[in-house]
Residue, then its C-alpha position, 0 to 999 in steps of 0.5 A: m766659640p761660634l761667631d754671631t753671623k749677621l744677615v744684611q740686605v743689599n738691593v743692587q737697584n738701590l746702589g747708584n753710581l758707585s763711581q761717585t763713591a770713594g771706597l775708603e769713605p763711608p756712604p751717606a747715612s741715607s743710603t742703606d743698601l750702600k752702607n750695608l755694602w760698605i760695611a761688608a767691604e770694610k770687613l774684607r779690608t780689615s778682617d780675616v774673617p771671610v764675608a759671604f755675598p752673592t754673584e750671578t752664579v752662586y753665593g761666594l765666600g770672599a776675603d782679600a786675596t792678598r792675605s794668607a791669613a784671610v784666605r786660610n779662613i775660607f778653607r777653615a770655614k768651608n772645610r775646604p781641601q788644601n790643594n783646591p785653588l780659589i777663583v780671584h774676582i776682580c772689578s775691572t781689568e786694571q785691577l786684573a792687569s796689576l795681578l799679572l805684572p811682576a812686583a819689579a815691573t818697569d814703567k815701560t813694561k806697564d805700557a803693554s797689557p799684561i792680560p793674554a791677547i787670546y782673552t781679548p775677545l772673551i773679556e770683550r763679550f762675556w765680562p762682567g759675567p760668569l766666565t772664568l780665565v786661567l792666567p799665568l802667575p807672575p814672579n813675586t805675585p801679590l796673591s797669597r800662596e793659599v789662593t793658587c795652592g802652589m800652581p804656576t797659574f791662577c783663575a780670575r773673573m769679573p762678576s757683575g752686579l753686587a759682587r762687582a760693586l763690593i769689590q769696587l768698594a773693598g778696593m782689592p782682589v777677592a778670593a771666593p769660592s761658593a759659600n757652602t760646606s765643601g761637597l755640598p750643593s752650592p748656595t743660591t740664596a742667602l738662606h742656604v749660606m746661613k744653613d752652612m756658615s751660621g757660626k763660622i763667618e760674621m757676615v752674609v750679604d743677602g742680595g736675593r736669588c742668584a740669577v744663573g744658578l751654576e757656577s762659571t764656566i772656566v777656560d784655559g787659553l794658555v795652551s793650543p788649542p784652548r780648553i773648557l776646564r769647567p762647564g757653565a752658563v757660557s757654553i762652548q758654541e758661544l765660545r767658538a764664536c769668538p776669534g781664536w776660540e773656534e777650536v776650543v775643546v772639552a777638557y773636563k771630566d763629569g766626575p771628581d778629577p784628581d789631576g784637575y788644576v782649576p777651582g771645583t774640579n778635584y773632588r766630589h761636589y755639589a752633593p746633598s746628604a741624601p743619595v742622588v739617583l740619575f735617570k736616563p734622559g727621556m725615561p718616564p717618571p717612576d711609578a708608585a712601585e718604583l718610588a716605593a722600592w727607592a724608600g728607605p728607613q724614612r719611608h721618604v723619596g725626593v724627586v727633582t723634575m725637569r720636562l717630562w716629569a712635571e705631571m708625575p704623580r705625587d701620591c704613593s701607596a704603602g705609606i711612602k712620602v713623596s716630596v717633588v721640586e720642580t725645576g722647570s721646562t727650559p735649560a735656563q730655568i733648570a740651571f737657575n733651580l737646580f741647586y735650590a731644588l737639591r738643597q730644599l729636598d735635602m732639608m726634607g730628609p729623604d732617603f734618596i733624591l731621584v732626578e730627571t736628567l737632560g740629554h747633551d743636545e737639549g741646549p747650550l746649558a745641558a752640559a753644565i747641568m749634567n755635569r753638576l748632577r753627575k759630580a753630585s751623584s758620584p762616585p759612581p752614579l748610584v743607578s744603572t738606569g741608563f747611566 
């Protein structure tokens, strides 16, 4: 039977100082935003049904990372492959340290930080924020096996804003992939989540549009040299400015990677229902004849524009409908709007979605943007227009 999915509003600006609020005690009734967040935290503590909530990257579908029954329901709601591990979200380095200590750790062991020293400069510079770390899994870990999918490592990050506040109130690490049906574009609004998750979960926390719009960068500092396993808002240039990370290398594929051992790399991702067609960076926008050639049975073509295509014609002859969504002119604007644009166009039902692209030399975010687009259009990119 479908669940009754409620959408609750939370404005992070109205949460106040959460250090004054005990996570297990209901907040004052006068604080609607805090009350709603507390209800979401209570569901994470007591229910096996996941809760959707916004992070600075995309909306997440969260459950108590230590309870197998709850984590299994993340996979069930998303129709996520069982061998695709999850990122653990934490609210403090103390909470992370508790996950890295063996269950039988002594007081002497606890005196030394179990967080690998290679990550210290990254934590100091980028947390809370859109950076995920690969960490060693200790013996007798409290994390459920479903989180790690049997891997000897796990991934963790400390989100900012509302997500961090929710985890603090819940008082537990939260496993959370993106709150979408597996394979579809990640959700950056609560309405995107409702479209995919309505009837499958009980609560969606609406905190507005996600600030970044792309998933976190994932790095592995347990190997030498350190590696970037997924590009995101934290760029390779920013990483190389940190001590110990000067030689960090790229170790990800833009298409599905069957050997990937971190979340979001093994399978086709970010793909709307309509096939996505990538055009070579710098190519002019398609003219009326090209648009007509791409039209299928629906006589409808969707277009995602970036810098050069912003002024492309919206009309096409021969009864072809052209739907255009602009993403902006800077990499930050494009990242913020990319998944939103793909989802908006997909809801319009075009035959194809034609996408302007960026070159890798067009700013630190360009690599992450193109990684998501190539995954959305694979396997392989449909068009031979430069790709």
